[in-house]
Structure formats: structure tokens, C-alpha cells
N, C-alpha and C positions, 0 to 999 in steps of 0.2 A: 505493500499500500503506499503511496506516496506521498510526501510529508507534506501539506500544504500548511503555508502560514498565514496568519489572519491579516485584516487589514492592515496597513501601515499606521494609520490613527491607532489602532486598539492594540499594535504593538508600543508604539509611544506613550500610551496612557498606563501601558502595564508597566512601560519604563517608568512613570514616574510612582507606582506606587511598590515597586522595588526600591524607589529611592527611599520611600517614607519608611520602609522596613527599617532599610539602614541606619536611618536615624535613630531604630532603635537597638540598634545592635552594636555597632559601631561605636569607639567612646569618642565623645566630642574634644575637641581641640580647635584652636587657632593658634597663628602666626601672628605677631606683632605687624603691622603696615606701616607705610611711610609714603609721601607723594612724591614721585621721581619728577626731577623737574626735567629733565629730559624728553619723558612721551606723557607728561600732567596726567598718568596714572596712578593708583593705589600699588604699591609693590611690596612684597613680604620682604620681612629682615629674616634673613640664614640665621638658624641657631635659635630660633625664639617659642619656638612650639611649644607651648603648653595647654597640657588637659584643663578643662575649664567644665563648669555645670553642663548635664546633659540637657538636650533643648530637642527634645521626639516631638516629630509632626503627627498634633491628632488628625483622624480621619477629616475632621470637616476642612483645617489647615491645609492638607494634602489636597482635598477639591479646588480650593480657593486660590493654591500654586498655579493651576491649567489657566484662570484667565488673568493672572498675573505675568504668568509666562509670555500669554500672548500680549500682552501690555508692555513687556520688556523687548518685545521682538517686534515693536510695532514699524521702526524702520524698515527693517526688512520684507515686512510684509507688505507697507503701502508700494515698497519697490516692485514686487512680485505682480502686485496688482497692476500698477500701471504700467509697467515694462511690460506685462502680458497681455493688459487691455491691448494696448498699441498694435502689437502684434497679429493678436485675433483679429484685429480690426483689418488689417491687411490681408489677413488671409479669407477674411469673410468676402472682401469684394474679387475674391479672385485672382488678384495679384499673384499672390506666390505660386499657387499653381502652374500660372503660365509660364512665370521664371524657371522655377523647376524644373517644368516640361522641357522648356526651349534649352536648360543644363544637360540634363539626362540626355536629350536628342541629340544634342550636338558632340559630348561627351566619345571619346574614342578610349580611354584609358582610366576606367574607375577608379582603379589604386591608386592613383596620381591622384584625382580628387579626395579621396580619403586623407591621405599625409598632407597634402595641403591644408587641409580643414584642421588634421590633427598641428600643423605649424601655425597657423591663425589662433586658433585657440591657446595653445601653448605662450604664445606672446601677450595675449592679452591676460591669460592666468599670470603670467612673470611680471606684467605692469603695474595690474591693478587687483590681482588675486581675484580674478571674477571667478563667479561662482552662483549665488541666487541666481544673476541675472540671467543665467542659460537655462531657466525653467520653461521660459514664456517660448523659446528656440526649439524644445525637445519635439515637439508634433512634427513640425518643418523638418527637423533634420531626420526624424523616423522617415516620413515619405521621400526626400533625398536618399537616406540609404538604401530603402528597398528600392529604389529609382536605377540604383548604382549595380545592385545584386547583391547586398548584404542583407543586415536584419536591425532591428532595434537594439541591439547588445554592441553593433559597431557603431550605432549612433550616438549613445551616450559615452562609448571611449573617445571618440573623436572629438568630442566636447568639451563634457565636465572631466574625465578622465583625462585630457590632454591640459586641458586648464589647472587642473590639480598638479599636475607635474609640473607646469612651467613654474605655480606659485612655489612649489618645495625647493625647487634649485635656482630660483628665482637671486640676482643679487642686487635686486631692486623691488621686491615686492613690498609695499609700504605697512602692510598689516600683519603681515606674519613674522618673515625674516630681518625686517626693516626694525618691527619694536624690539626682538629679541638683541639685535645686534647694537642696539641704542643701549640696550639693559647693561649687554656686555660690554660698553663703551670700546667698542671696535666702530672704525670710520664706514661711510654708508656703503664703499665700495671696496672693504676690505676684501683680500685674495681674489679680484675680481677675474685674473685671468682663469685660474682655477674653477671657480664657479660658473662662468661662462661657458668651460669646457665639461662640465659635470652636465649643466643645461643641456647643451648639445646632444651627449651621449645619451643622457635620459628619455629625451622624445625622440632621438632614434629609435633606442631601445621600445618606447611604448609605442611608437608606429609599427615597427615590425612586428610585435607582439600583437595588434590589433587587426593588421594584414594576416598575421598566421590564424589569427581565431575565427576570420572571418566567414571562411566555408560552413563552419561547425557554429555559426551564428543561426540557432534556429528560431528565434522571435521572428517571425516574418508577417506583418498583419497584411493584408489586402492592400495592394497598389492601387493608389487613386492618384495619378496624375496626369490623368487626361484632361486638356484644356481646350476648350472651344475655338479659342483664334490665340496667335501669338500672342507674346508681349508686348506693352504698347512703351512708348517713352514715358509715361504716365507712371506705368509700374516700376520699370528700373529709377525713376525720380522720388516714389513713395519709398523703394527699398533704401535708398541713399538716405534718405529722409529720417529712418530709423537707425542705420548704422551710424551716421553723424551724434548723434547724442554718446554712443559709446566711446567713440575717436575722441570728443570735447572732454569726458568724463575722466578718459585714462589721463589725456595733458592737465586736466583739474588734481587729480590725484597725485602727479609723479613733482605739479610745479606749484599747487597752491592749495595741498593739503584737504582735497576734498574728502566727503565721504560720501556714505550711500545715497544720502537725502540730495545731495545736487544732480545724482542721476537723475532720481525720480521727477525732479523739477523737470530738466530736461526733457522726458519723454510727455510730458504732459502737452505742452504743444505741439511736438513733435507726433501726438498720435491725431490731432484735430487735423493738422497739417497734411496728413496722408488721407482721410477721409474729404477732405476740400479738394485734392488733388485729382483721387478718383471722382471729382464730381459728385459728390453725395453732400447734400443740403446739413446746412448745420444741426438740425434736428435728429436728421437722420445719424450722422457722426457721432451725436452724442450718445444716442439709444445705441450705435455700435460699440462704442467705446465701453459703454457700461455692462453690454453683454460679455465682452473681451473679459471684463475683469471677475464678472461672474464665473467665466470658465477657468479660474485662475484661484476661486478660493478654496480649493480642498489643497492645493499646494500651499498656500498661505497659511494655511488652518494647521498645518503638518509641523511648519517652520515654528507657528506660536507655543503648540504643545510642548515643542523637542526642548523649548526655552526652559518648560515648568520642571524638568529633570534637575537641572542646576539651581533653579530656583530653591526646589523642596533641600537640595544636599546643602547647599548656602545655608538656610534659615535653619538647620539640622545640624548647623556646625561641625558637619565631619566632611568636607571637602579638603581642610587642610590636614586631616588626620589622613585620609586616602592618600594624599601628596607626600606628607612625611614616612607612611609606612612605607612606600614605595621605591621612596628617595632612597631610605636608610643602608640597604644592603649594598648599595653602589660605593661607599665608601669602604668596603670589606673587600673588594676584589682588586686586582691590580689595574692601574693607569689603564691600559690600552684595552681591557676588558669593560671598564666603567664606562669609558667612552661608546664602546659599541652598544654596551648596556641601555645607553641613555634612550635609544632608536627606540625598542618594544615597552621602554617604562614609559615615553614621552606616547606612544600608542594606544598603552592601556589608560591611559589617565586621560586620552581625549575622550573617551567615551563618559565618562561625568562630566567634564568641561569641554565642551563641543566647541566655545568659541578659541579660534587659534590666539587672536590676539589676548583675550583672557588668560589663554593656558601662559602663553609666554612672560605676562607681567607676575602669572602664579608661581611659575617653575623657574624662570632664567637666575631671577635672584638666587636661588638654591644651588641651581647645577653650574652658574658661572665661579662662585668659588671653591668648589668642589673641584673644578676643572684646575683652579691653580693651585690645590692641595694636592692634587693627584700628581698634578705635572703633566697636561695636556694642555695644547692651545684653548683657548676660549672662541676660534673658530670651529674645533670640532665640535663643540659643546652646545652652539648655534646650529650648526649642519646637521647634528643629532636629532635638534627639536624640530627641525625641520622636516626632516624624513620620517619621525616618528609620529608628529602631530597632524603636518597639513595632508599629505599623501594618505592618513586616516582616512580623513574626511570622503572617499571613496567607496567606503565600504562601514563606517560609522553609524552605528543602528541609532543613536540621538543625534544624527544629521538631521533637521528635518528638510534642509535643501536636497540631498542626494536624495530621501524616501520619493521626497515631491516626484523626482526628475523619472525615478524610476518607476513610480505611477504613471504619470504621462506618456511614458513608454511602452508601458504594458508590458514591463520586463520584471517577474518575481523576484524578490529578494536574494534568494538562494541559489537563482541562475545567474544573477551579477555576481554573485561571491565567487561563483566555479570561475568565472574570467579575471574578477579584480584582484582576486588575493594573489594568483602567479603575479600577475603585473605588480603587486607592491613589492613581492619579494624580487622582482628584478631591480625596480627603483632603492629598496634596500641596498642589494648589492653595490648600485652606483653608490650609495652614501657611506659604503663600508670602505669602498676604496679612496674616496675623498677623506674621511676621516683619518685612514691610515697615511695617507700623504702627510695633511695637516698636524697630525701628532707632532 
């Protein structure tokens, strides 16, 4: 009998319950925290973990954590709704089908198209840690992948997977590696040559793995690429109008310290512009955008509920206990073993702490002094964090955005694990080589 996992929402709600149970089982404890002037965030003070009075959550407090998690993730949820609404409107006009049909009809090298998309998403991931923004694109990418002769798993790999690989090995990712490097007091482009080499090697390996698994991609929905007419100049302009905000956002992240709210703001006028370019009235455009946001509600809900897990663990004062328990054994092993073991430790910690930036400010103040004490470089500690935490988002069960993409693509979680876990191990291999060089 084949195991069938429940709906992602049920999985996440179950995770909230498990987190609440842990607040009754694990001892409560806390690190002292100070504000870091380099990041503006509250970071832990190493060596200050102390037990505190237990704070187990009641059933009602656990229930309240769900809406609180949704509120905590409001910025990401709004981005999903507005970005998704704009892309859904473009799809509703028929423009996307016409553009995709033209692309598939003209290409003679589908593997090259997959590789090119992997590189493009990896660049976006390296530049601004693109992740939640991809949710709205998944249905389109699944259709494109089917037209190229592949399936939904390939669509996820060449978008979400490639973006996370880029973010993992990026020398410029401001939300993950960037924060970790600032906490480690490293220059922004520390070990740039090696990091670029690791990035190229990792993306190349991911492309080869994606193409190698393409033939066994068995999630192949019926193809719906037939277009009644060829694409128009308005279709091309509409597509460019929705790509432009992403490019502007990358520029803003790198130069102006923008956050995800700026991306949401850019997509509000872009969505209306698409409707008007497609010769829809203002009323029809508005209704189309609203219908588009409705199609993204389930994805947005998953992201919010996922945040509730960290809310429960934080309120129950066991997050720091989990960190202290996982980090303590590292100081008892040889330096190189500790450096390498940081990767799986960060991967495990990313389950209760699904925010990569949140994990950086929680763990790096502990990992950096440990690196100094044991005699390996701070760059190694940062790379171990990136390889353990960021790439883990491809399979992290508390990552609501990943679950939302699986839901949109129609790919069961267990089927995605069969593809993603070997891919993660390949990426860890690249990171291990980097750590051995840096040590």
C-alpha cells in the first residue's frame, strides 16, 4: 500500500502541534541578546545560555499562534498575492499560452532551454535570494516544462531548486550569506574568487542532475499549450512589464537595501498595466487581479501557518535550548570535523527556524567564536551555514513557500524528496570541497 501524505496545510498544522508538545518536554532556556549595529538585528551573546522558568503553551495559546504566524508573515503573504495576481491576470488574457506555444514550437533544443532557465533563476537567487516570488510562476513553468518534454519535477528544479542553489553559494546574497558575513565581521566579498568558483560548480552540477532526472520525471499533467493565434506585440510588452519589477527589485536589493515590500509595491501598478495593455477596461482589469489573488490564497496561507511553528517554539522558550543542544557537541570534535558537521547541524536547525536570516542572527554569533576557538576560518563557518540552512529550503517541511510550490505544481512531497535529497547531497559535496580549501 502506497503511503499518501496529507495536505500540506495539515502537515503544517501538525508541525504546530508538535512544536507545542516540545514546549512541555524540552527544558526552557535563553541566551542573552544585544542589538548588532552592523545588521540592526538582535543577536545572541555566545556562552550566555541559561535555564529559565518553563513556559509551555496551552491548547488555546497554540491555536492563537496560527493567526499570529500569519500576521508575522504578512509581508511575504502580500507579495505572494499581488505578484501572483499579476501573473494570473496575464495568464487569463491568453498571452502566456501564446508566448509559451511560440517558444516550444520554435525550440529544437529543449535541454538547452532547461539549462538556460536554471542559470537565470540561479542568478536571481544569488542576487536577491528569490524564493517566494517563484510561487506565482510555477503553473506557467509546469506548462513550459511539459511542452519541452519534461514534467513538473523538472519545472520545480529549474526554478525553485536553481534559485536556492544560487542563493546558497552566492557571494552577494543580502538576506542569508550577507547577514552571516556581517556577523562574522568579514568583508562583503570575502574569498570572492573561491565563492564564484563554487557557485559555477554548484549550478553546473544542479543542471546536470536536473537533466539526468528529466526522463524519470513522472509528474506530467496534460499539456495545455494550444494557442488560437500567435503572440502579439502586446503579449511581449505585457511579459516585459511583469519582468521589469523583478529586475528593478534586484537593483534595489543590491544598492538600496530594499526588502520584499518594495517588490509588492512594484507589482501593483504592473498588474494594472498588463490589463490595460491587453485592452481590458479598468473594471475588468481590477476584477481579473482580484481573481488572480484568489488563486494564490492557498499558497499564501501555507506560508503564514509555517510561521506559526517558530512562534510556538519562541513563546515556549525552547528555540535557544534546541540551538544549544545541537551546537554543544561540535566543540568536542576535531576542528575540521566540527567545520563539516556545522552543515547538518544548520540543516536540522532550519526546521524549527525556517527563516534563513533569522537563523543567521541566532546561530552565527555562536558558530563564529567556535571557529576561532577550534582554529578554522570564519569563511568556513559562513559557508557551512549557507550550505546547511539555505539549500535546506528545498525540502524543509516548515518552509511554507516550498510546500506552496509543490501544491501548485501537483507534485507530492515524497516524490519531490526522491529528487531533491540526492541534489542536496551533491551541493553539500561542493560545500565540503570549499570548506576544505578555506580551512
